[in-house]
Backbone atoms as SQL, in Angstrom:
CREATE TABLE atoms (id INTEGER PRIMARY KEY, chain TEXT, resi INTEGER, resn TEXT, atom TEXT, x REAL, y REAL, z REAL);
INSERT INTO atoms VALUES
  (1, 'A', 1, 'MET', 'N', 195.086, -83.526, -47.913),
  (2, 'A', 1, 'MET', 'CA', 195.827, -82.865, -48.942),
  (3, 'A', 1, 'MET', 'C', 195.601, -81.352, -48.910),
  (4, 'A', 2, 'ASP', 'N', 194.477, -80.900, -48.447),
  (5, 'A', 2, 'ASP', 'CA', 194.213, -79.477, -48.361),
  (6, 'A', 2, 'ASP', 'C', 195.149, -78.791, -47.373),
  (7, 'A', 3, 'TRP', 'N', 195.471, -79.436, -46.271),
  (8, 'A', 3, 'TRP', 'CA', 196.349, -78.827, -45.281),
  (9, 'A', 3, 'TRP', 'C', 197.764, -78.700, -45.806),
  (10, 'A', 4, 'GLN', 'N', 198.187, -79.633, -46.714),
  (11, 'A', 4, 'GLN', 'CA', 199.512, -79.541, -47.306),
  (12, 'A', 4, 'GLN', 'C', 199.603, -78.348, -48.235),
  (13, 'A', 5, 'LEU', 'N', 198.565, -78.092, -49.007),
  (14, 'A', 5, 'LEU', 'CA', 198.534, -76.940, -49.902),
  (15, 'A', 5, 'LEU', 'C', 198.549, -75.645, -49.086),
  (16, 'A', 6, 'LEU', 'N', 197.796, -75.627, -48.016),
  (17, 'A', 6, 'LEU', 'CA', 197.755, -74.459, -47.143),
  (18, 'A', 6, 'LEU', 'C', 199.132, -74.196, -46.528),
  (19, 'A', 7, 'ALA', 'N', 199.844, -75.244, -46.128),
  (20, 'A', 7, 'ALA', 'CA', 201.169, -75.090, -45.543),
  (21, 'A', 7, 'ALA', 'C', 202.162, -74.549, -46.580),
  (22, 'A', 8, 'ILE', 'N', 202.053, -74.995, -47.820),
  (23, 'A', 8, 'ILE', 'CA', 202.941, -74.518, -48.885),
  (24, 'A', 8, 'ILE', 'C', 202.684, -73.035, -49.157),
  (25, 'A', 9, 'VAL', 'N', 201.423, -72.641, -49.234),
  (26, 'A', 9, 'VAL', 'CA', 201.078, -71.243, -49.495),
  (27, 'A', 9, 'VAL', 'C', 201.565, -70.357, -48.335),
  (28, 'A', 10, 'ALA', 'N', 201.366, -70.812, -47.100),
  (29, 'A', 10, 'ALA', 'CA', 201.814, -70.048, -45.938),
  (30, 'A', 10, 'ALA', 'C', 203.329, -69.904, -45.942),
  (31, 'A', 11, 'GLY', 'N', 204.045, -70.940, -46.295),
  (32, 'A', 11, 'GLY', 'CA', 205.503, -70.874, -46.363),
  (33, 'A', 11, 'GLY', 'C', 205.981, -69.903, -47.426),
  (34, 'A', 12, 'CYS', 'N', 205.323, -69.925, -48.578),
  (35, 'A', 12, 'CYS', 'CA', 205.686, -68.997, -49.649),
  (36, 'A', 12, 'CYS', 'C', 205.432, -67.553, -49.230),
  (37, 'A', 13, 'LEU', 'N', 204.323, -67.309, -48.561),
  (38, 'A', 13, 'LEU', 'CA', 204.026, -65.958, -48.093),
  (39, 'A', 13, 'LEU', 'C', 205.057, -65.501, -47.065),
  (40, 'A', 14, 'ALA', 'N', 205.454, -66.381, -46.173),
  (41, 'A', 14, 'ALA', 'CA', 206.448, -66.027, -45.162),
  (42, 'A', 14, 'ALA', 'C', 207.792, -65.712, -45.802),
  (43, 'A', 15, 'ILE', 'N', 208.201, -66.498, -46.782),
  (44, 'A', 15, 'ILE', 'CA', 209.466, -66.257, -47.468),
  (45, 'A', 15, 'ILE', 'C', 209.407, -64.938, -48.234),
  (46, 'A', 16, 'GLY', 'N', 208.296, -64.683, -48.907),
  (47, 'A', 16, 'GLY', 'CA', 208.143, -63.415, -49.630),
  (48, 'A', 16, 'GLY', 'C', 208.187, -62.226, -48.695),
  (49, 'A', 17, 'TYR', 'N', 207.586, -62.353, -47.522),
  (50, 'A', 17, 'TYR', 'CA', 207.614, -61.275, -46.538),
  (51, 'A', 17, 'TYR', 'C', 209.038, -61.010, -46.060),
  (52, 'A', 18, 'LEU', 'N', 209.777, -62.069, -45.764),
  (53, 'A', 18, 'LEU', 'CA', 211.145, -61.906, -45.281),
  (54, 'A', 18, 'LEU', 'C', 212.056, -61.318, -46.351),
  (55, 'A', 19, 'ILE', 'N', 211.892, -61.730, -47.589),
  (56, 'A', 19, 'ILE', 'CA', 212.711, -61.187, -48.677),
  (57, 'A', 19, 'ILE', 'C', 212.410, -59.712, -48.873),
  (58, 'A', 20, 'GLY', 'N', 211.138, -59.346, -48.874),
  (59, 'A', 20, 'GLY', 'CA', 210.762, -57.942, -49.028),
  (60, 'A', 20, 'GLY', 'C', 211.242, -57.081, -47.882),
  (61, 'A', 21, 'ARG', 'N', 211.257, -57.643, -46.683),
  (62, 'A', 21, 'ARG', 'CA', 211.706, -56.897, -45.517),
  (63, 'A', 21, 'ARG', 'C', 213.204, -56.651, -45.579),
  (64, 'A', 22, 'ASN', 'N', 213.974, -57.602, -46.066),
  (65, 'A', 22, 'ASN', 'CA', 215.414, -57.431, -46.163),
  (66, 'A', 22, 'ASN', 'C', 215.804, -56.411, -47.215),
  (67, 'A', 23, 'ARG', 'N', 214.948, -56.185, -48.177),
  (68, 'A', 23, 'ARG', 'CA', 215.242, -55.206, -49.222),
  (69, 'A', 23, 'ARG', 'C', 214.739, -53.823, -48.865),
  (70, 'A', 24, 'GLY', 'N', 214.273, -53.651, -47.661),
  (71, 'A', 24, 'GLY', 'CA', 213.810, -52.330, -47.252),
  (72, 'A', 24, 'GLY', 'C', 212.346, -52.093, -47.545),
  (73, 'A', 25, 'GLY', 'N', 211.630, -53.089, -48.001),
  (74, 'A', 25, 'GLY', 'CA', 210.237, -52.901, -48.338),
  (75, 'A', 25, 'GLY', 'C', 209.358, -52.781, -47.113),
  (76, 'A', 26, 'GLY', 'N', 209.754, -53.382, -45.989),
  (77, 'A', 26, 'GLY', 'CA', 208.920, -53.367, -44.804),
  (78, 'A', 26, 'GLY', 'C', 209.202, -52.204, -43.875),
  (79, 'A', 27, 'ALA', 'N', 210.375, -51.657, -43.895),
  (80, 'A', 27, 'ALA', 'CA', 210.737, -50.600, -42.956),
  (81, 'A', 27, 'ALA', 'C', 211.042, -49.310, -43.708),
  (82, 'A', 28, 'GLN', 'N', 210.684, -48.207, -43.091),
  (83, 'A', 28, 'GLN', 'CA', 210.969, -46.914, -43.681),
  (84, 'A', 28, 'GLN', 'C', 212.186, -46.320, -43.006),
  (85, 'A', 29, 'ALA', 'N', 212.905, -45.493, -43.737),
  (86, 'A', 29, 'ALA', 'CA', 214.065, -44.830, -43.184),
  (87, 'A', 29, 'ALA', 'C', 213.612, -43.770, -42.184),
  (88, 'A', 30, 'PRO', 'N', 214.399, -43.541, -41.122),
  (89, 'A', 30, 'PRO', 'CA', 214.009, -42.512, -40.157),
  (90, 'A', 30, 'PRO', 'C', 214.067, -41.132, -40.807),
  (91, 'A', 31, 'PRO', 'N', 213.280, -40.194, -40.311),
  (92, 'A', 31, 'PRO', 'CA', 213.298, -38.858, -40.896),
  (93, 'A', 31, 'PRO', 'C', 214.657, -38.198, -40.663),
  (94, 'A', 32, 'PRO', 'N', 215.085, -37.356, -41.580),
  (95, 'A', 32, 'PRO', 'CA', 216.383, -36.707, -41.419),
  (96, 'A', 32, 'PRO', 'C', 216.364, -35.762, -40.212),
  (97, 'A', 33, 'ARG', 'N', 217.509, -35.676, -39.532),
  (98, 'A', 33, 'ARG', 'CA', 217.619, -34.780, -38.393),
  (99, 'A', 33, 'ARG', 'C', 217.856, -33.365, -38.893),
  (100, 'A', 34, 'PRO', 'N', 217.210, -32.385, -38.292),
  (101, 'A', 34, 'PRO', 'CA', 217.461, -31.005, -38.711),
  (102, 'A', 34, 'PRO', 'C', 218.884, -30.603, -38.362),
  (103, 'A', 35, 'VAL', 'N', 219.488, -29.857, -39.228),
  (104, 'A', 35, 'VAL', 'CA', 220.868, -29.421, -39.033),
  (105, 'A', 35, 'VAL', 'C', 220.844, -27.983, -38.561),
  (106, 'A', 36, 'ARG', 'N', 221.557, -27.713, -37.511),
  (107, 'A', 36, 'ARG', 'CA', 221.606, -26.370, -36.957),
  (108, 'A', 36, 'ARG', 'C', 222.509, -25.509, -37.823),
  (109, 'A', 37, 'ALA', 'N', 221.998, -24.357, -38.210),
  (110, 'A', 37, 'ALA', 'CA', 222.761, -23.439, -39.050),
  (111, 'A', 37, 'ALA', 'C', 223.936, -22.875, -38.254),
  (112, 'A', 38, 'PRO', 'N', 225.042, -22.562, -38.920),
  (113, 'A', 38, 'PRO', 'CA', 226.154, -21.975, -38.202),
  (114, 'A', 38, 'PRO', 'C', 225.756, -20.639, -37.584),
  (115, 'A', 39, 'ALA', 'N', 226.351, -20.349, -36.460),
  (116, 'A', 39, 'ALA', 'CA', 226.013, -19.121, -35.752),
  (117, 'A', 39, 'ALA', 'C', 226.463, -17.909, -36.546),
  (118, 'A', 40, 'ALA', 'N', 225.785, -16.810, -36.318),
  (119, 'A', 40, 'ALA', 'CA', 226.146, -15.544, -36.945),
  (120, 'A', 40, 'ALA', 'C', 227.504, -15.115, -36.388),
  (121, 'A', 41, 'PRO', 'N', 228.133, -14.141, -37.023),
  (122, 'A', 41, 'PRO', 'CA', 229.405, -13.668, -36.493),
  (123, 'A', 41, 'PRO', 'C', 229.264, -13.303, -35.018),
  (124, 'A', 42, 'LEU', 'N', 230.239, -13.715, -34.252),
  (125, 'A', 42, 'LEU', 'CA', 230.162, -13.548, -32.817),
  (126, 'A', 42, 'LEU', 'C', 230.387, -12.094, -32.447),
  (127, 'A', 43, 'GLY', 'N', 229.471, -11.575, -31.679),
  (128, 'A', 43, 'GLY', 'CA', 229.576, -10.203, -31.203),
  (129, 'A', 43, 'GLY', 'C', 229.498, -10.182, -29.697),
  (130, 'A', 44, 'ASN', 'N', 229.425, -9.024, -29.126),
  (131, 'A', 44, 'ASN', 'CA', 229.275, -8.869, -27.687),
  (132, 'A', 44, 'ASN', 'C', 230.385, -9.565, -26.909),
  (133, 'A', 45, 'GLY', 'N', 231.611, -9.345, -27.296),
  (134, 'A', 45, 'GLY', 'CA', 232.714, -9.863, -26.499),
  (135, 'A', 45, 'GLY', 'C', 233.292, -11.177, -26.964),
  (136, 'A', 46, 'GLY', 'N', 232.905, -11.692, -28.104),
  (137, 'A', 46, 'GLY', 'CA', 233.505, -12.901, -28.618),
  (138, 'A', 46, 'GLY', 'C', 232.717, -14.140, -28.311),
  (139, 'A', 47, 'PRO', 'N', 233.343, -15.303, -28.492),
  (140, 'A', 47, 'PRO', 'CA', 232.615, -16.554, -28.305),
  (141, 'A', 47, 'PRO', 'C', 232.281, -16.795, -26.829),
  (142, 'A', 48, 'HIS', 'N', 231.145, -17.443, -26.617),
  (143, 'A', 48, 'HIS', 'CA', 230.671, -17.726, -25.263),
  (144, 'A', 48, 'HIS', 'C', 230.505, -19.222, -25.082),
  (145, 'A', 49, 'GLU', 'N', 230.613, -19.646, -23.836),
  (146, 'A', 49, 'GLU', 'CA', 230.397, -21.042, -23.475),
  (147, 'A', 49, 'GLU', 'C', 229.253, -21.109, -22.477),
  (148, 'A', 50, 'VAL', 'N', 228.466, -22.190, -22.572),
  (149, 'A', 50, 'VAL', 'CA', 227.431, -22.442, -21.579),
  (150, 'A', 50, 'VAL', 'C', 227.894, -23.627, -20.740),
  (151, 'A', 51, 'TRP', 'N', 227.910, -23.423, -19.438),
  (152, 'A', 51, 'TRP', 'CA', 228.333, -24.454, -18.487),
  (153, 'A', 51, 'TRP', 'C', 227.143, -24.909, -17.681),
  (154, 'A', 52, 'ILE', 'N', 227.103, -26.201, -17.386),
  (155, 'A', 52, 'ILE', 'CA', 226.125, -26.727, -16.439),
  (156, 'A', 52, 'ILE', 'C', 226.887, -27.003, -15.146),
  (157, 'A', 53, 'GLU', 'N', 226.456, -26.342, -14.082),
  (158, 'A', 53, 'GLU', 'CA', 227.049, -26.571, -12.767),
  (159, 'A', 53, 'GLU', 'C', 226.433, -27.796, -12.102),
  (160, 'A', 54, 'ASP', 'N', 225.099, -27.955, -12.275),
  (161, 'A', 54, 'ASP', 'CA', 224.383, -29.081, -11.681),
  (162, 'A', 54, 'ASP', 'C', 223.155, -29.352, -12.537),
  (163, 'A', 55, 'ALA', 'N', 222.888, -30.631, -12.795),
  (164, 'A', 55, 'ALA', 'CA', 221.736, -30.989, -13.636),
  (165, 'A', 55, 'ALA', 'C', 220.416, -30.814, -12.906),
  (166, 'A', 56, 'GLY', 'N', 220.441, -30.771, -11.591),
  (167, 'A', 56, 'GLY', 'CA', 219.219, -30.591, -10.827),
  (168, 'A', 56, 'GLY', 'C', 218.443, -31.890, -10.686),
  (169, 'A', 57, 'PRO', 'N', 217.237, -31.796, -10.124),
  (170, 'A', 57, 'PRO', 'CA', 216.455, -33.003, -9.851),
  (171, 'A', 57, 'PRO', 'C', 215.836, -33.640, -11.086),
  (172, 'A', 58, 'ASN', 'N', 215.684, -32.869, -12.157),
  (173, 'A', 58, 'ASN', 'CA', 215.035, -33.389, -13.362),
  (174, 'A', 58, 'ASN', 'C', 216.049, -33.526, -14.495),
  (175, 'A', 59, 'LYS', 'N', 216.980, -34.456, -14.335),
  (176, 'A', 59, 'LYS', 'CA', 218.078, -34.621, -15.297),
  (177, 'A', 59, 'LYS', 'C', 217.575, -34.998, -16.686),
  (178, 'A', 60, 'ILE', 'N', 216.507, -35.760, -16.763),
  (179, 'A', 60, 'ILE', 'CA', 215.981, -36.197, -18.063),
  (180, 'A', 60, 'ILE', 'C', 215.517, -35.012, -18.888),
  (181, 'A', 61, 'ALA', 'N', 214.845, -34.045, -18.267),
  (182, 'A', 61, 'ALA', 'CA', 214.396, -32.854, -18.978),
  (183, 'A', 61, 'ALA', 'C', 215.584, -32.040, -19.479),
  (184, 'A', 62, 'VAL', 'N', 216.637, -31.961, -18.672),
  (185, 'A', 62, 'VAL', 'CA', 217.837, -31.227, -19.072),
  (186, 'A', 62, 'VAL', 'C', 218.486, -31.905, -20.275),
  (187, 'A', 63, 'ILE', 'N', 218.568, -33.233, -20.244),
  (188, 'A', 63, 'ILE', 'CA', 219.152, -33.985, -21.364),
  (189, 'A', 63, 'ILE', 'C', 218.330, -33.752, -22.633),
  (190, 'A', 64, 'LYS', 'N', 217.004, -33.779, -22.529),
  (191, 'A', 64, 'LYS', 'CA', 216.144, -33.576, -23.705),
  (192, 'A', 64, 'LYS', 'C', 216.363, -32.203, -24.316),
  (193, 'A', 65, 'GLU', 'N', 216.387, -31.172, -23.475),
  (194, 'A', 65, 'GLU', 'CA', 216.544, -29.807, -23.992),
  (195, 'A', 65, 'GLU', 'C', 217.934, -29.605, -24.608),
  (196, 'A', 66, 'LEU', 'N', 218.967, -30.117, -23.951),
  (197, 'A', 66, 'LEU', 'CA', 220.320, -29.988, -24.493),
  (198, 'A', 66, 'LEU', 'C', 220.455, -30.754, -25.799),
  (199, 'A', 67, 'ARG', 'N', 219.818, -31.902, -25.879),
  (200, 'A', 67, 'ARG', 'CA', 219.877, -32.714, -27.109),
  (201, 'A', 67, 'ARG', 'C', 219.204, -31.994, -28.271),
  (202, 'A', 68, 'LEU', 'N', 218.093, -31.313, -28.010),
  (203, 'A', 68, 'LEU', 'CA', 217.432, -30.542, -29.069),
  (204, 'A', 68, 'LEU', 'C', 218.337, -29.434, -29.577),
  (205, 'A', 69, 'PHE', 'N', 219.070, -28.803, -28.675),
  (206, 'A', 69, 'PHE', 'CA', 219.911, -27.679, -29.073),
  (207, 'A', 69, 'PHE', 'C', 221.160, -28.129, -29.814),
  (208, 'A', 70, 'THR', 'N', 221.826, -29.171, -29.297),
  (209, 'A', 70, 'THR', 'CA', 223.124, -29.571, -29.862),
  (210, 'A', 70, 'THR', 'C', 223.012, -30.552, -31.014),
  (211, 'A', 71, 'GLN', 'N', 221.868, -31.240, -31.139),
  (212, 'A', 71, 'GLN', 'CA', 221.679, -32.261, -32.172),
  (213, 'A', 71, 'GLN', 'C', 222.642, -33.440, -32.002),
  (214, 'A', 72, 'LEU', 'N', 223.106, -33.666, -30.773),
  (215, 'A', 72, 'LEU', 'CA', 223.942, -34.821, -30.487),
  (216, 'A', 72, 'LEU', 'C', 223.068, -36.036, -30.205),
  (217, 'A', 73, 'GLY', 'N', 223.681, -37.187, -30.168),
  (218, 'A', 73, 'GLY', 'CA', 222.968, -38.403, -29.832),
  (219, 'A', 73, 'GLY', 'C', 222.661, -38.449, -28.338),
  (220, 'A', 74, 'LEU', 'N', 221.825, -39.384, -27.960),
  (221, 'A', 74, 'LEU', 'CA', 221.394, -39.491, -26.573),
  (222, 'A', 74, 'LEU', 'C', 222.570, -39.784, -25.643),
  (223, 'A', 75, 'LYS', 'N', 223.436, -40.702, -26.016),
  (224, 'A', 75, 'LYS', 'CA', 224.568, -41.065, -25.160),
  (225, 'A', 75, 'LYS', 'C', 225.523, -39.891, -24.992),
  (226, 'A', 76, 'GLU', 'N', 225.839, -39.198, -26.075),
  (227, 'A', 76, 'GLU', 'CA', 226.764, -38.064, -26.002),
  (228, 'A', 76, 'GLU', 'C', 226.196, -36.954, -25.130),
  (229, 'A', 77, 'THR', 'N', 224.906, -36.690, -25.279),
  (230, 'A', 77, 'THR', 'CA', 224.274, -35.641, -24.485),
  (231, 'A', 77, 'THR', 'C', 224.234, -36.036, -23.014),
  (232, 'A', 78, 'LYS', 'N', 223.897, -37.281, -22.739),
  (233, 'A', 78, 'LYS', 'CA', 223.863, -37.746, -21.345),
  (234, 'A', 78, 'LYS', 'C', 225.241, -37.662, -20.718),
  (235, 'A', 79, 'ASP', 'N', 226.294, -38.003, -21.467),
  (236, 'A', 79, 'ASP', 'CA', 227.651, -37.907, -20.952),
  (237, 'A', 79, 'ASP', 'C', 228.017, -36.459, -20.621),
  (238, 'A', 80, 'LEU', 'N', 227.569, -35.498, -21.447),
  (239, 'A', 80, 'LEU', 'CA', 227.831, -34.085, -21.161),
  (240, 'A', 80, 'LEU', 'C', 227.176, -33.661, -19.852),
  (241, 'A', 81, 'VAL', 'N', 225.929, -34.065, -19.668),
  (242, 'A', 81, 'VAL', 'CA', 225.198, -33.678, -18.451),
  (243, 'A', 81, 'VAL', 'C', 225.785, -34.372, -17.232),
  (244, 'A', 82, 'ASP', 'N', 226.163, -35.638, -17.376),
  (245, 'A', 82, 'ASP', 'CA', 226.744, -36.375, -16.250),
  (246, 'A', 82, 'ASP', 'C', 228.112, -35.825, -15.839),
  (247, 'A', 83, 'ALA', 'N', 228.813, -35.183, -16.765),
  (248, 'A', 83, 'ALA', 'CA', 230.149, -34.655, -16.480),
  (249, 'A', 83, 'ALA', 'C', 230.099, -33.293, -15.788),
  (250, 'A', 84, 'ALA', 'N', 228.923, -32.827, -15.393),
  (251, 'A', 84, 'ALA', 'CA', 228.787, -31.513, -14.765),
  (252, 'A', 84, 'ALA', 'C', 229.596, -31.483, -13.482),
  (253, 'A', 85, 'PRO', 'N', 230.263, -30.403, -13.176),
  (254, 'A', 85, 'PRO', 'CA', 230.252, -29.129, -13.864),
  (255, 'A', 85, 'PRO', 'C', 231.188, -29.139, -15.074),
  (256, 'A', 86, 'GLY', 'N', 230.714, -28.570, -16.145),
  (257, 'A', 86, 'GLY', 'CA', 231.512, -28.502, -17.360),
  (258, 'A', 86, 'GLY', 'C', 230.764, -27.812, -18.473),
  (259, 'A', 87, 'ALA', 'N', 231.506, -27.501, -19.539),
  (260, 'A', 87, 'ALA', 'CA', 230.931, -26.822, -20.686),
  (261, 'A', 87, 'ALA', 'C', 230.108, -27.796, -21.510),
  (262, 'A', 88, 'VAL', 'N', 228.922, -27.357, -21.935),
  (263, 'A', 88, 'VAL', 'CA', 228.071, -28.191, -22.779),
  (264, 'A', 88, 'VAL', 'C', 227.946, -27.623, -24.180),
  (265, 'A', 89, 'ALA', 'N', 228.295, -26.341, -24.358),
  (266, 'A', 89, 'ALA', 'CA', 228.263, -25.733, -25.691),
  (267, 'A', 89, 'ALA', 'C', 229.314, -24.630, -25.720),
  (268, 'A', 90, 'ARG', 'N', 230.055, -24.576, -26.813),
  (269, 'A', 90, 'ARG', 'CA', 231.135, -23.604, -26.957),
  (270, 'A', 90, 'ARG', 'C', 230.956, -22.805, -28.240),
  (271, 'A', 91, 'ARG', 'N', 231.627, -21.662, -28.291),
  (272, 'A', 91, 'ARG', 'CA', 231.656, -20.792, -29.479),
  (273, 'A', 91, 'ARG', 'C', 230.243, -20.386, -29.922),
  (274, 'A', 92, 'LEU', 'N', 229.476, -19.907, -28.972),
  (275, 'A', 92, 'LEU', 'CA', 228.118, -19.452, -29.260),
  (276, 'A', 92, 'LEU', 'C', 228.072, -17.935, -29.259),
  (277, 'A', 93, 'SER', 'N', 227.155, -17.390, -30.028),
  (278, 'A', 93, 'SER', 'CA', 226.893, -15.964, -29.936),
  (279, 'A', 93, 'SER', 'C', 226.213, -15.698, -28.593),
  (280, 'A', 94, 'ARG', 'N', 226.185, -14.447, -28.185),
  (281, 'A', 94, 'ARG', 'CA', 225.590, -14.115, -26.892),
  (282, 'A', 94, 'ARG', 'C', 224.111, -14.483, -26.859),
  (283, 'A', 95, 'GLU', 'N', 223.406, -14.265, -27.975),
  (284, 'A', 95, 'GLU', 'CA', 221.972, -14.567, -28.032),
  (285, 'A', 95, 'GLU', 'C', 221.719, -16.063, -27.896),
  (286, 'A', 96, 'ASP', 'N', 222.504, -16.872, -28.605),
  (287, 'A', 96, 'ASP', 'CA', 222.346, -18.329, -28.516),
  (288, 'A', 96, 'ASP', 'C', 222.708, -18.835, -27.119),
  (289, 'A', 97, 'ALA', 'N', 223.752, -18.263, -26.527),
  (290, 'A', 97, 'ALA', 'CA', 224.163, -18.672, -25.181),
  (291, 'A', 97, 'ALA', 'C', 223.076, -18.326, -24.165),
  (292, 'A', 98, 'ASP', 'N', 222.499, -17.125, -24.293),
  (293, 'A', 98, 'ASP', 'CA', 221.409, -16.738, -23.386),
  (294, 'A', 98, 'ASP', 'C', 220.209, -17.656, -23.544),
  (295, 'A', 99, 'ALA', 'N', 219.864, -17.985, -24.782),
  (296, 'A', 99, 'ALA', 'CA', 218.715, -18.849, -25.036),
  (297, 'A', 99, 'ALA', 'C', 218.939, -20.240, -24.459),
  (298, 'A', 100, 'LEU', 'N', 220.131, -20.800, -24.662),
  (299, 'A', 100, 'LEU', 'CA', 220.420, -22.132, -24.138),
  (300, 'A', 100, 'LEU', 'C', 220.435, -22.131, -22.616),
  (301, 'A', 101, 'MET', 'N', 221.053, -21.112, -22.010),
  (302, 'A', 101, 'MET', 'CA', 221.102, -21.045, -20.563),
  (303, 'A', 101, 'MET', 'C', 219.687, -20.936, -19.981),
  (304, 'A', 102, 'GLN', 'N', 218.827, -20.137, -20.592),
  (305, 'A', 102, 'GLN', 'CA', 217.466, -19.992, -20.101),
  (306, 'A', 102, 'GLN', 'C', 216.691, -21.311, -20.245),
  (307, 'A', 103, 'THR', 'N', 216.888, -22.004, -21.354),
  (308, 'A', 103, 'THR', 'CA', 216.209, -23.287, -21.580),
  (309, 'A', 103, 'THR', 'C', 216.650, -24.322, -20.542),
  (310, 'A', 104, 'LEU', 'N', 217.961, -24.393, -20.292),
  (311, 'A', 104, 'LEU', 'CA', 218.464, -25.351, -19.311),
  (312, 'A', 104, 'LEU', 'C', 218.014, -24.993, -17.894),
  (313, 'A', 105, 'THR', 'N', 217.971, -23.709, -17.584),
  (314, 'A', 105, 'THR', 'CA', 217.504, -23.282, -16.276),
  (315, 'A', 105, 'THR', 'C', 216.020, -23.614, -16.094),
  (316, 'A', 106, 'ASP', 'N', 215.226, -23.407, -17.140),
  (317, 'A', 106, 'ASP', 'CA', 213.805, -23.752, -17.070),
  (318, 'A', 106, 'ASP', 'C', 213.593, -25.261, -16.869),
  (319, 'A', 107, 'ALA', 'N', 214.528, -26.065, -17.391),
  (320, 'A', 107, 'ALA', 'CA', 214.428, -27.516, -17.254),
  (321, 'A', 107, 'ALA', 'C', 214.891, -27.990, -15.877),
  (322, 'A', 108, 'GLY', 'N', 215.516, -27.107, -15.102),
  (323, 'A', 108, 'GLY', 'CA', 215.905, -27.466, -13.743),
  (324, 'A', 108, 'GLY', 'C', 217.393, -27.482, -13.473),
  (325, 'A', 109, 'ALA', 'N', 218.205, -27.176, -14.477),
  (326, 'A', 109, 'ALA', 'CA', 219.660, -27.191, -14.293),
  (327, 'A', 109, 'ALA', 'C', 220.146, -25.864, -13.737),
  (328, 'A', 110, 'VAL', 'N', 221.323, -25.899, -13.164),
  (329, 'A', 110, 'VAL', 'CA', 222.022, -24.680, -12.766),
  (330, 'A', 110, 'VAL', 'C', 223.052, -24.435, -13.844),
  (331, 'A', 111, 'ALA', 'N', 222.820, -23.399, -14.669),
  (332, 'A', 111, 'ALA', 'CA', 223.689, -23.133, -15.816),
  (333, 'A', 111, 'ALA', 'C', 224.204, -21.707, -15.754),
  (334, 'A', 112, 'ARG', 'N', 225.345, -21.469, -16.411),
  (335, 'A', 112, 'ARG', 'CA', 225.884, -20.112, -16.492),
  (336, 'A', 112, 'ARG', 'C', 226.653, -19.959, -17.795),
  (337, 'A', 113, 'ILE', 'N', 226.912, -18.705, -18.139),
  (338, 'A', 113, 'ILE', 'CA', 227.630, -18.369, -19.368),
  (339, 'A', 113, 'ILE', 'C', 229.013, -17.902, -18.983),
  (340, 'A', 114, 'ARG', 'N', 229.997, -18.374, -19.716),
  (341, 'A', 114, 'ARG', 'CA', 231.378, -17.915, -19.516),
  (342, 'A', 114, 'ARG', 'C', 231.823, -17.167, -20.728);
């Protein structure tokens, strides 16, 4: 009879755990993603684009750096890098374009500003 009582208590605990988990009690929400502030008024010749000509040998590092800058999801960022040569960021100020190009170049990509 003791094992029957133990089985009932274990079942109740399992049900309570599952109910609490479905109500959000077991899992925490992911931290909010930082939102990039809009760029300052564009100077130095107007809006600029950053193009990746080639992702280079370390494509994962390039994807990570571009993802930090654009705040896009992993799939969207990977698709941008895989579509090289092409624009990865548009309507940037000259300072932001220079910073992104330098970051991508440091990660191993061949990048340029248009």
